[in-house]
ROZA-983672 format. One record per residue (C-alpha): x, y, z. Coordinates in pm, whole numbers, plus 32768, in hexadecimal, padded with zeros to 4 digits. Layout:
<rs>
+------+------+------+
:   px :   py :   pz :
+------+------+------+
:    X :    Y :    Z :
...
+------+------+------+
</rs>
This chain:
<rs>
+------+------+------+
:   px :   py :   pz :
+------+------+------+
: 61D1 : ACC0 : 86DC :
: 6147 : AC24 : 881A :
: 615A : ACDA : 8967 :
: 6235 : ABBE : 89E5 :
: 6331 : ABF4 : 88CB :
: 6332 : AD69 : 8904 :
: 6389 : AD40 : 8A75 :
: 64A0 : AC47 : 8A2F :
: 652A : AD25 : 8920 :
: 6540 : AE56 : 8A07 :
: 6699 : ADD4 : 8A65 :
: 6727 : AE58 : 8916 :
: 6710 : AFB7 : 89A2 :
: 683F : B034 : 8A5E :
: 6761 : B0F5 : 8B4C :
: 667F : AFC8 : 8B91 :
: 6687 : B005 : 8D0E :
: 6672 : B17C : 8CF7 :
: 6535 : B188 : 8C29 :
: 63E2 : B1CD : 8CBC :
: 62EE : B0AC : 8CA1 :
: 61A7 : B136 : 8D33 :
: 60DD : B013 : 8CA8 :
: 61D9 : AEFF : 8CDF :
: 6107 : AE2B : 8DCC :
: 5FE0 : AE30 : 8CD9 :
: 60C1 : ADD8 : 8BB3 :
: 6164 : ACBB : 8C78 :
: 600E : AC33 : 8CD0 :
: 5FA3 : AC3C : 8B65 :
: 60E6 : AB8E : 8B03 :
: 60AB : AA84 : 8C06 :
: 5F4D : AA4E : 8B7D :
: 5FDA : AA26 : 8A1E :
: 60ED : A934 : 8A8C :
: 600C : A85E : 8B67 :
: 5F0F : A831 : 8A53 :
: 6026 : A7B8 : 896C :
: 60D0 : A6D3 : 8A69 :
: 5F8D : A62B : 8AD7 :
: 5F71 : A5A6 : 8973 :
: 60D6 : A526 : 8976 :
: 611A : A49A : 8AD4 :
: 6016 : A398 : 8B4B :
: 6081 : A39D : 8CBB :
: 6052 : A512 : 8CC0 :
: 5EFE : A4F1 : 8C22 :
: 5E9A : A3EB : 8D22 :
: 5F07 : A4C3 : 8E3F :
: 5E45 : A5EC : 8DB7 :
: 5D0B : A518 : 8D95 :
: 5D21 : A489 : 8EF2 :
: 5D6C : A5D9 : 8F93 :
: 5C52 : A681 : 8ED5 :
: 5D2D : A777 : 8E14 :
: 5C90 : A7A3 : 8CBE :
: 5D39 : A8F1 : 8C78 :
: 5E25 : A9E8 : 8D1C :
: 5D59 : AB01 : 8DB3 :
: 5E5C : AB64 : 8EB7 :
: 5FB8 : AAFB : 8F21 :
: 5F15 : AA20 : 9032 :
: 5E9E : A939 : 8F1B :
: 6008 : A8F0 : 8EC2 :
: 6062 : A863 : 9016 :
: 5FC4 : A706 : 8FF5 :
: 6069 : A6DE : 8E9C :
: 61CB : A712 : 8F12 :
: 62B4 : A5E8 : 8F13 :
: 6391 : A596 : 9040 :
: 6508 : A5BB : 9017 :
: 6519 : A440 : 9043 :
: 643F : A3FB : 8F0C :
: 656A : A3F8 : 8E20 :
: 660C : A2D6 : 8EDC :
: 64CD : A212 : 8F1C :
: 652C : A0F3 : 8E33 :
: 656A : 9F9F : 8ECF :
: 66E4 : 9F6F : 8F0E :
: 66C8 : 9E16 : 8E6E :
: 6699 : 9EBA : 8D17 :
: 6803 : 9F34 : 8D23 :
: 6899 : 9E17 : 8DF0 :
: 6802 : 9D0C : 8D0A :
: 6823 : 9DCA : 8BC3 :
: 66AC : 9DEE : 8B81 :
: 66E9 : 9F10 : 8A91 :
: 659B : 9EF7 : 89E3 :
: 64EB : 9F0B : 8B34 :
: 65BD : A038 : 8B92 :
: 6546 : A0DB : 8A4D :
: 63E3 : A08C : 8AAD :
: 6419 : A13A : 8BFC :
: 64B1 : A266 : 8B52 :
: 638B : A278 : 8A68 :
: 62AC : A2C4 : 8B90 :
: 6371 : A406 : 8BCF :
: 63B6 : A472 : 8A68 :
: 62EC : A536 : 8966 :
: 637D : A48A : 8833 :
: 638A : A318 : 87E3 :
: 64BE : A26C : 8872 :
: 644F : A0FF : 8871 :
: 64B3 : A0D5 : 8709 :
: 6625 : A11A : 8751 :
: 66F4 : 9FED : 86EC :
: 678D : 9F4B : 8827 :
: 67FF : 9E08 : 877F :
: 6958 : 9DAE : 8800 :
: 6969 : 9EC1 : 890B :
: 6A83 : 9E6A : 89FD :
: 6A46 : 9F54 : 8B22 :
: 698E : A08D : 8B8F :
: 6A8B : A171 : 8ADF :
: 6A4A : A0B9 : 8998 :
: 68D8 : A0DB : 89D2 :
: 68F6 : A252 : 89FA :
: 69CB : A26C : 88C5 :
: 68BB : A1C1 : 87FC :
: 67B9 : A2B8 : 887A :
: 6895 : A3E6 : 8832 :
: 68E0 : A369 : 86D8 :
: 6769 : A360 : 869F :
: 6743 : A4CD : 870A :
: 66E4 : A495 : 887B :
: 67EE : A55E : 8931 :
: 67C7 : A4A0 : 8A7A :
: 688B : A520 : 8BA4 :
: 68D9 : A460 : 8CE2 :
: 691B : A4DA : 8E41 :
: 6A4E : A46F : 8F09 :
: 69C1 : A329 : 8F8B :
: 6A8F : A331 : 90C6 :
: 697E : A26F : 9172 :
: 6994 : A15E : 9065 :
: 6866 : A1CB : 8F9F :
: 6867 : A2EF : 8EAD :
: 674D : A3CC : 8E30 :
: 6717 : A3C3 : 8CB7 :
: 6693 : A50F : 8C27 :
: 6627 : A51E : 8ABF :
: 666E : A64C : 89E2 :
: 663B : A6A2 : 8876 :
: 675B : A734 : 87AC :
: 669C : A87A : 87B7 :
: 6690 : A86C : 8936 :
: 6805 : A849 : 8941 :
: 6835 : A971 : 8851 :
: 6743 : AA4B : 8919 :
: 67F8 : A9F7 : 8A60 :
: 693E : AA73 : 89C6 :
: 6893 : ABB2 : 8955 :
: 6804 : ABE5 : 8AB0 :
: 6955 : ABA9 : 8B50 :
: 69FB : ACA9 : 8A75 :
: 691A : ADB6 : 8B06 :
: 6922 : AD3A : 8C71 :
: 6A96 : ACF2 : 8C93 :
: 6B4F : AE17 : 8D2D :
: 6A14 : AEE5 : 8D5B :
: 6A04 : AFFE : 8DC9 :
: 6B7E : B044 : 8DBD :
: 6C09 : AFC7 : 8C73 :
: 6B8B : AF35 : 8B2B :
: 6BF0 : ADF3 : 8A87 :
: 6CAA : AE46 : 8945 :
: 6D85 : AD15 : 88EA :
: 6EC2 : ADD5 : 893F :
: 6F5D : AD13 : 8A5F :
: 7020 : ABE0 : 8ACA :
: 6F30 : AB00 : 8B85 :
: 6F84 : A9F5 : 8C87 :
: 6E7D : A8F0 : 8CDF :
: 6ECD : A7EF : 8DE6 :
: 6DF9 : A6E0 : 8D42 :
: 6E2E : A5D7 : 8C3C :
: 6DF4 : A64D : 8AD8 :
: 6D20 : A51E : 8A83 :
: 6BF0 : A47A : 8B1B :
: 6A73 : A4A7 : 8B2C :
: 6A7F : A544 : 8C81 :
: 69CB : A68C : 8CCB :
: 6B05 : A728 : 8D63 :
: 6BC5 : A6DB : 8C25 :
: 6AB1 : A77E : 8B54 :
: 6AD4 : A8B0 : 8C2E :
: 6C4C : A8B2 : 8BFC :
: 6C20 : A8A2 : 8A86 :
: 6B2A : A9C0 : 8A90 :
: 6C2F : AA8A : 8B4C :
: 6D2A : AA40 : 8A38 :
: 6C2D : AA93 : 8925 :
: 6BE4 : ABED : 89A5 :
: 6D2A : AC59 : 8A44 :
: 6E53 : ABA1 : 89A4 :
: 6F20 : AC26 : 8889 :
: 6F92 : AB21 : 8784 :
: 7083 : AA27 : 8818 :
: 705E : AAA1 : 897D :
: 6F53 : A9B8 : 8A10 :
: 700E : A8E7 : 8B0F :
: 6F67 : A7BC : 8BB8 :
: 6FFF : A6F4 : 8CD1 :
: 700E : A5B9 : 8BFE :
: 6F9A : A524 : 8AB6 :
: 6F5C : A3DA : 8B63 :
: 6DE4 : A3A3 : 8B41 :
: 6D04 : A397 : 8C6F :
: 6C5F : A240 : 8C69 :
: 6B13 : A20D : 8D1E :
: 6B4F : A096 : 8D1C :
: 6C8C : A0CB : 8DEF :
: 6BD2 : A1A8 : 8EE8 :
: 6AB4 : A0AC : 8F09 :
: 6BA4 : 9F8A : 8F30 :
: 6C62 : A041 : 9043 :
: 6B22 : A096 : 90FF :
: 6AAC : 9F2A : 90E0 :
: 6BF5 : 9EAE : 916B :
: 6BDE : 9F9E : 928B :
: 6A87 : 9F1B : 92D9 :
: 6B0A : 9DB4 : 92D3 :
: 6C2E : 9E14 : 93B2 :
: 6B3A : 9EAF : 94A6 :
: 6A69 : 9D72 : 94C2 :
: 6B97 : 9C8B : 94BD :
: 6B53 : 9BDF : 9370 :
: 6C7A : 9C6E : 92AB :
: 6D99 : 9B79 : 9275 :
: 6F05 : 9BC9 : 92C6 :
: 6F56 : 9BA5 : 9154 :
: 6E4D : 9CA3 : 90F3 :
: 6EC9 : 9D99 : 91F4 :
: 7033 : 9D71 : 9190 :
: 6FE8 : 9DA0 : 9020 :
: 6F19 : 9ED4 : 9061 :
: 702A : 9F6B : 913B :
: 712B : 9F34 : 9026 :
: 7046 : 9FDF : 8F29 :
: 700C : A100 : 901B :
: 7182 : A128 : 905A :
: 71CF : A137 : 8EE5 :
: 70B8 : A22F : 8EA8 :
: 712C : A300 : 8FCE :
: 728D : A312 : 8F43 :
: 720C : A37E : 8DEF :
: 7131 : A48A : 8E83 :
: 724C : A508 : 8F60 :
: 732B : A52E : 8E2E :
: 720B : A5D3 : 8D71 :
: 71CD : A6CA : 8E88 :
: 733C : A725 : 8E98 :
: 7341 : A771 : 8D26 :
: 71F5 : A829 : 8D39 :
: 7272 : A90B : 8E53 :
: 73B4 : A95B : 8D96 :
: 72E9 : A9D4 : 8C6F :
: 71F8 : AA9B : 8D4D :
: 7310 : AB4A : 8E0A :
: 73BC : ABA7 : 8CC6 :
: 7287 : AC72 : 8C67 :
: 7231 : AD04 : 8DBD :
: 729F : AE68 : 8D68 :
: 71A1 : AE87 : 8C50 :
: 7021 : AE79 : 8C67 :
: 6FCD : AD04 : 8C6E :
: 6EA5 : AC27 : 8CCE :
: 6ECA : AB18 : 8DDA :
: 6DB4 : AA28 : 8E30 :
: 6DB5 : A908 : 8F26 :
: 6D33 : A869 : 9063 :
: 6DA5 : A8E3 : 91B8 :
: 6E85 : A7B4 : 91EA :
: 6F2B : A7E0 : 909B :
: 6F70 : A952 : 90E6 :
: 7016 : A8E4 : 922A :
: 70F1 : A7FA : 9161 :
: 7151 : A919 : 907E :
: 71A7 : A9F0 : 91AC :
: 7289 : A8E5 : 9246 :
: 734A : A8C0 : 90FF :
: 7366 : AA35 : 90C8 :
: 73E9 : AA7A : 9226 :
: 74E4 : A959 : 91F5 :
: 755E : AA10 : 90BD :
: 758B : AB54 : 9185 :
: 7457 : AC05 : 90F4 :
: 73C1 : ACF1 : 91FC :
: 7252 : AD32 : 923C :
: 71A5 : AE42 : 916E :
: 7292 : AE29 : 9044 :
: 7185 : AE18 : 8F35 :
: 7111 : AF21 : 8E3A :
: 6FE5 : AFD8 : 8ED3 :
: 6F0F : AFA1 : 8DA0 :
: 6F36 : AE27 : 8DBC :
: 6DF4 : AD69 : 8E02 :
: 6DE8 : AC49 : 8EFD :
: 6CC7 : AB54 : 8F34 :
: 6CCB : AA74 : 9067 :
: 6BBA : A998 : 90EA :
: 6B38 : A834 : 9112 :
: 6AEC : A75A : 923C :
: 6BEA : A6B5 : 931F :
: 6B62 : A555 : 9314 :
: 6C80 : A46E : 9371 :
: 6D78 : A58D : 938B :
: 6E12 : A620 : 94C4 :
: 6E83 : A787 : 94B0 :
: 6EF2 : A883 : 95BA :
: 6DDE : A953 : 9656 :
: 6E63 : AA93 : 95AD :
: 6E80 : AA00 : 944F :
: 6DA7 : AB0F : 93B0 :
: 6E75 : AC22 : 9451 :
: 6FB5 : AB7C : 93DF :
: 6F39 : AB6C : 9277 :
: 6ECD : ACD8 : 9282 :
: 7019 : AD41 : 9313 :
: 70DF : AC7F : 9212 :
: 7037 : AD12 : 90E0 :
: 7017 : AE6C : 917B :
: 6F49 : AF88 : 90E3 :
: 6EC7 : AED4 : 8FB1 :
: 6D69 : AEB5 : 8F22 :
: 6C9B : ADA7 : 8FC7 :
: 6BB5 : ACED : 8EDB :
: 6A98 : AC8E : 8FBF :
: 6948 : AC04 : 8F5D :
: 683F : AB25 : 8FF6 :
: 67EF : A9F1 : 8F26 :
: 67DF : A87C : 8F22 :
: 67FD : A760 : 8E2A :
: 6687 : A763 : 8DE1 :
: 6684 : A8D8 : 8D95 :
: 66D5 : A95B : 8C38 :
: 66C4 : AAC4 : 8CA2 :
: 67A2 : AB2B : 8DC7 :
: 6763 : AC56 : 8EAE :
: 6891 : AD3D : 8EBF :
: 68F9 : AE02 : 8FF5 :
: 68F9 : AF7D : 8FF3 :
: 69DB : B072 : 90A9 :
: 6900 : B05D : 91DE :
: 6925 : AEE3 : 91FB :
: 67C8 : AE8E : 9182 :
: 676E : AD8E : 9079 :
: 6694 : AE16 : 8F5D :
: 658F : AD63 : 8E89 :
: 65A2 : AD4F : 8D0C :
: 6453 : ADA0 : 8C67 :
: 6433 : AC3F : 8BD8 :
: 644D : AB94 : 8D29 :
: 631B : AB7F : 8E13 :
: 6375 : AB71 : 8F7F :
: 6282 : AAB2 : 905E :
: 62C7 : AACA : 91D2 :
: 6219 : A9AD : 928D :
: 61E2 : A93E : 93F2 :
: 62D9 : A838 : 9476 :
: 61FD : A714 : 93FF :
: 61F3 : A7A7 : 929E :
: 607A : A7B6 : 9292 :
: 6017 : A920 : 92C9 :
: 6086 : AA58 : 920F :
: 610A : AB6B : 92EB :
: 60E8 : ACDE : 92A2 :
: 6168 : AE26 : 932C :
: 604C : AE22 : 942A :
: 60DC : ACE7 : 94CC :
: 620B : AD9F : 9556 :
: 626E : AEDA : 9609 :
: 6299 : B00E : 9526 :
: 6289 : AF2E : 93F0 :
: 63AD : AE4D : 9458 :
: 6349 : ACDD : 9456 :
: 640A : AB92 : 9488 :
: 639E : AA51 : 93E3 :
: 63F4 : A939 : 92EF :
: 646B : A9A9 : 919A :
: 63AB : A930 : 906B :
: 639A : A9AE : 8F07 :
: 6314 : A98E : 8DAA :
: 642F : A9C1 : 8CB2 :
: 638E : AA36 : 8B70 :
: 64C5 : A9E6 : 8A9E :
: 64B0 : A873 : 8A88 :
: 6426 : A7BA : 895A :
: 64AB : A65F : 89A4 :
: 63EE : A62F : 8AEB :
: 6304 : A6CF : 8BE7 :
: 63B3 : A7ED : 8C94 :
: 62EF : A7F8 : 8DD6 :
: 63A5 : A776 : 8F0C :
: 63AC : A787 : 9088 :
: 650C : A797 : 910F :
: 65A2 : A73B : 925B :
: 6615 : A89F : 9296 :
: 65A8 : A97F : 93B1 :
: 65AE : AAEA : 9338 :
: 653F : AC3C : 93B6 :
: 6493 : AD1D : 92B2 :
: 6468 : AE94 : 92D5 :
: 633D : AEEB : 91FC :
: 638B : B062 : 9206 :
: 6483 : B10F : 911E :
: 65F3 : B0CE : 9154 :
: 66CF : B1CA : 920D :
: 67A0 : B1D9 : 90C9 :
: 6674 : B293 : 902E :
: 6603 : B17B : 8F48 :
: 64AD : B0DE : 8F57 :
: 6465 : AFBA : 9040 :
: 642A : AEB9 : 90B1 :
: 6587 : AE47 : 9113 :
: 6619 : AD1B : 91CE :
: 66F6 : AD6A : 92F8 :
: 6850 : ACCB : 930C :
: 67E1 : ABDE : 942A :
: 6794 : AAA7 : 935F :
: 67A5 : A957 : 941D :
: 6715 : A7FC : 93EB :
: 65DE : A76E : 9494 :
: 6699 : A625 : 94BF :
: 6773 : A6B3 : 95D3 :
: 6751 : A61C : 972D :
: 660B : A680 : 97D2 :
: 6567 : A6E1 : 9686 :
: 6469 : A61D : 95BA :
: 64A5 : A5D9 : 944A :
: 6352 : A53E : 941B :
: 629F : A5B3 : 92DE :
: 612D : A566 : 92D8 :
: 607D : A57A : 918B :
: 61B4 : A565 : 90B4 :
: 6205 : A414 : 914B :
: 60C3 : A38E : 90AD :
: 6152 : A3D5 : 8F55 :
: 6281 : A2F7 : 8FA7 :
: 6188 : A1DE : 8FE5 :
: 60DF : A222 : 8E98 :
: 622D : A20A : 8DE8 :
: 6284 : A0BE : 8E90 :
: 612E : A03A : 8E3D :
: 6150 : A094 : 8CCF :
: 628E : 9FC4 : 8CA2 :
: 6280 : 9E4A : 8C96 :
: 6390 : 9DB7 : 8D74 :
+------+------+------+
</rs>
């Protein structure tokens, strides 16, 4: 077995974070060396970047930095490919980011982007998409094995270090049950590891359609520049009203089911705004704060793009659920392996995930010597050793603080402090240097 596989497989052990890994850094470096050698043969844009940056092999973690993709790489396709139905060209773009051949997927008669993704998934490419609230989604290729390993990883991370997933609970996920979205995949993983038969409850079975999201974003753009017609706006408003009515009814039914189970250990997962909707309905039904079984597990998170909530929304959610288990982890769509939070509020690193803390421009690797007492702030990057479907090295837009020493909980470090923000905030730069060059390579490899 390769060193890479050994590290990824460490997650099968219940004491994965309590074990001693005195040689972990050396093993991670060897695993990175193995993986890079393999991916250079499979992904031409990565091979080109390695050649131009002078990286012929991985001697240190510094050698990984110029090979990392930017978080924008997975939405670097021309928008015209989707808008004009150039599905073969979109396959060509995806090929530049995939390890296996995707350009032979049959796209004859594809109607829209959802149909295109269905064709890929039928062919074994388990592509996920991000929310696309800006009008352009990221497409992330997975193999079936990647999806299975993500579920295995989630089973060990979810609830750590307080409770273990054992398929014994009623689960309530405030997402649709269908759609190729990364949040829906996460909801299904929750159901797979926690739910007992017949007790996986989703907000709706109405599929999430990427085509609808893209069309809405495109209309908003036309409204902003004054080119949308009154008829278009009126039709869109009618569709939005009808969908809103369906979702209101669905949420009412969802909350009724959730509250009926609240005195037993359950699992509840949703975005902050959705939890606030649950609270409003529960209070209207006369349910007080803190009326949940203490062994229930609640996950809350997500950004607030386009949503206005009261300043104390987090405190309200905490007060409503009371003394339950908080399922907290640091992750993102591009990460297969999440980093769970310990009792001391620190995020811990799975053995199969290589953390790379970079300077704000994403060009220089930072170490414990770059901060005071081993505590350093920088841009979060990583090499996820789990992925087979694509290159797992990426520079994020997250600003994190890493403590390279052991955690106060007694487990080995490094750990990430619970102070994570985005570099794109006012006054901060989200410029990424070398990784932006790879975006240009990708665009250049696709004929428009």
